[in-house]
N, C-alpha and C positions, 0 to 999 in steps of 0.2 A: 923801669926802662929809662935809660939816659935819653936826654932830649937832643939827639942829633937832629935838632929841630929844623935847621935849614938844609938838611940833607934828606930827612925822611920823617921824623916826628911820628908818634903813635897815632897816629891819627889813623857845584852843588847846585846847581839849578834851584832857584827858589821860585818854582812855578806854583801852580795852584795848590800844590800839596807839599810845600817845602819841608816842613819839619815833622808833620804828624801823619802823613798819608791821608789828609783830609783838607778841604779848602781852608785857606788861611786869609783872614782879613788883616791888613796891616795897620788898621786904625789904632789898635793897641800894640805895644811892642810884642814881637814874637817871643816865645819862650821855648826852651828845650823840654821835651816830654819828661815827666818825673822818672819813668822807667829806663831812661837812657843811662848806660854805664858812665860813671864819672870817676876821675882820679885827680889827686892834687899832689904836685911835687914841689917842695920848697927847700931852701938851703937847710942844712943840718942845724938843728936847734931853733929853727924859726917855725912858729905856729901860724898857719895861714889857712883861712877859709874864704873863698870868693863870696862877695856880697851879691845880693840880687842885682844891684846896679852894674856890677862887673859883668854878670851873665847877660843882662839886657843889652849892654853896650857891645859886647862881643858878638852876640847873635844878630844885632842890628847890622853890624858891619858885614857879617857873613851873608845875611839876606840881601843887602844892597849889592854886594859884589856878585853874588850868583844870579840875582835877577838881571843885573846889567849884562852878564854873559849870556843868559838865556834870551835876552832881547837883541843880542849881537851888538850891544852898545859898548864897543871895545874902548872908546875914549874914556867913558865914565869908569869902566872896570880898571883900566890901567892907572887912572888917577888915584885909585884906592890902594895901590901897591906902595909899600915903604920905599923911600928914595933909594936905599941901597939895593933893593930888589930891582927897581927900575934901572939902576946903573949897570947891573949885571944882565939885564934883559931889555935891550933897546926896544923902543916902541914898535918899530916896523917888524923886527924879528919876532917879537912876542905876539903881535897881532896876526902875523902870517901863520904862526903855529896854531893859534886859536882857530883861524879860518879853515885850516886843514882838517879840523875835527868838527865837521858841521853838525853831527848828531849829538855831540857832547853838550850838555846843559839844555838841550832843545826839547826833550821829551822825557816822560816817565815821572816817577815819584821819588823824591829824595828822602831818605830816612837817615837821621843822625843816629849813629850806633854808639859812639863814645865821645865824651867831652873831657879833655885832659887839660888841666891848668898847670902852668909852670911859672913860678915866681923867681925872678932873677937867676935864670939858669946859667951855669958856668959856661964861659966862652961865648956868650951871646950878649947883645946890648941889654942893659938892665930894664926891668919892667915886668909886666904881667903878660903872659901868652895864653891863648886858648886855642887848642887844637881840636878840630871837629872831624872825626872819622865818619864817613857816610857810605851808603850804597844807594844806587838809583836804578830802579827796575823799569824797563820799557815794555810796552804792550807787545812788541815783536819777540820777546823772550830774551833780549840782550840786557846787559846791565853795565853800570859804571861802578867803580869802587875807588875811593880816594880819600883825600883829606885836604882841609884848608886850615892854615894857622894864621891867627890874627894877633897883633901885639899893641899894647898901650904902654908908652914909656913912663907915664906918670898919671895919677888919678884925674888931673885936670886937662889931659890931652886926649885926642881922638885915637881910635883904633885904625890900624893899617894892616893890610894883608902882607905877610912876610914869606909865606911858602904855600904852595899848592901842588898837588900831584894827583892825577886821575888816570885810571886805566879803563878802557872799554873792553868788556868781555863778550865775545860773540856767542850766539846761541849754541853753536856746536861744541863749545867748551864748558857748557853748563848742563848739569844733570839734576833733575828734580829741584830746580831753582837755586842750586848751589854750584859755584865754580868747581871744576874737577880738581882733585888733590894736587896735581902737578902745577895747576894754574894758581891755586891759593898762595903758594909760596912766592909767587912773583907779583902779587897785587900790593899796591902801596897803601892799603887801608887795613885797619883792624876790623874784622868781622864779628868776632866774639859771639855772644848769644844772639846778635842781630843777623847771624847767617841764615836763620830761618826765613822763609818767604812770607809767613803770615804777618799781617799788619795788626 
């Protein structure tokens, strides 16, 4: 799949159960569960495999960003956005949109469903991108579904958030823990084998 990265990407509340559906202690760097689907897209003729330090840095940024949102610390979350993303999303407008969605990031268990890596994608600023697709299930039967994309311009630079999109799915549009067929086509995330509700 092409990386229409800044428009959709194949692609999070980092509360107590951010990545695994179990409590997470952030003393050690968080990791993505081994059974999470993964894919790597690199320019033709280029062999690339992300190193553990790549995954560690990307997931650290994801965790910091989503924890800031879950705490409603919009200033810290906004500071993690890439400058070009900030330029197209002025702070006041961005924060107002976040505040309108009070349940988003605030409850449930986030489960990473797929981690997609993109090296120097065509039409985008050079560097390494990591796209995290996720679903978040709340106790009231509703769910979130979306993705967050982070970018690192060079190995010695930090990761920034360059794209994020999330849909909230109400309980009446979910059957047996799965969004109804007509809803699935409208969701901004890849559910794949993670569509099952079992953790």
